[in-house]
C-alpha positions in Angstrom: -5.8 -37.8 5.5 -6.8 -34.9 6.1 -4.9 -31.6 5.8 -5.1 -28.0 7.2 -3.1 -24.9 5.0 -2.7 -21.8 5.9 0.4 -19.3 5.8 3.0 -17.6 7.5 2.5 -14.5 8.6 5.8 -11.8 7.8 5.4 -8.3 10.0 7.7 -5.7 9.5 7.6 -2.7 11.2 7.0 -0.4 8.1 7.3 4.0 9.8 7.5 4.9 12.8 6.0 8.6 14.1 7.2 9.6 17.4 9.0 7.7 19.1 7.0 3.6 20.3 7.5 3.1 23.5 8.7 -1.0 23.4 11.4 0.9 20.5 9.8 -0.4 17.6 11.8 1.1 14.3 11.3 0.2 10.9 12.8 -3.0 9.2 12.5 -4.8 12.3 10.1 -7.9 11.8 8.3 -10.4 13.2 7.4 -13.5 12.4 4.0 -15.6 12.6 3.3 -19.8 12.3 1.5 -21.4 15.8 1.8 -18.9 18.0 2.3 -15.2 18.9 5.5 -13.0 18.0 7.9 -12.8 21.1 8.5 -9.2 21.8 5.3 -7.0 20.1 3.5 -4.9 21.4 0.2 -6.5 22.7 -2.4 -3.6 21.9 -0.1 -3.6 18.4 -1.0 -7.4 18.2 -4.5 -7.1 18.7 -5.7 -4.2 16.5 -4.3 -6.3 13.4 -4.8 -9.5 14.0 -8.2 -9.8 12.8 -5.5 -8.5 9.0 -3.0 -10.9 10.4 -6.1 -13.5 10.5 -7.4 -13.2 6.8 -3.9 -13.2 4.8 -3.1 -16.2 6.8 -6.3 -18.2 5.4 -6.0 -17.1 2.8 -7.9 -13.7 2.3 -7.2 -10.3 1.1 -8.1 -6.7 1.1 -9.2 -4.6 -2.1 -7.7 -1.4 -1.4 -4.2 -2.6 -1.1 -2.4 -3.3 -5.1 -0.2 -7.1 -4.1 -3.0 -8.9 -2.8 -0.8 -10.7 -0.3 0.3 -7.9 1.2 -1.7 -5.6 4.1 -0.6 -2.3 6.1 -2.4 -1.3 9.4 -1.5 0.7 12.2 -0.9 -0.1 16.2 -3.2 1.7 18.2 -1.1 4.9 19.5 -2.1 7.5 18.3 1.3 9.5 18.9 4.0 7.1 18.5 1.9 5.7 16.1 3.5 2.4 14.0 2.2 1.7 10.5 2.9 -2.2 10.2 3.8 -4.6 6.5 1.7 -7.6 6.8 2.4 -10.4 4.3 1.9 -13.7 3.0 5.1 -15.9 4.2 5.1 -19.1 2.2 2.1 -21.9 3.0 2.4 -24.6 6.2 0.5 -27.5 5.4 -0.6 -29.7 8.4 -1.5 -33.8 7.8 -3.3 -34.7 10.1 
């Protein structure tokens, strides 16, 4: 029997400079396991997607102090939202 392992991801709004058009405020959380998070801005999701995938499958970023966490921002340069992306537990699917 084979299995697929990956990490559940928790995305938290870390900071907002200006006013997020979708009303995101620091502390708002999104969880990603097997589907996209409801209510997340598509522009933001598109810009942080690669970081999500790196953490989901065991990678890390050498500039971050914690290998389980990464900080990335949305592409809106006027109302910038910074997201904390972190591992939130391992998921194992047996096939």
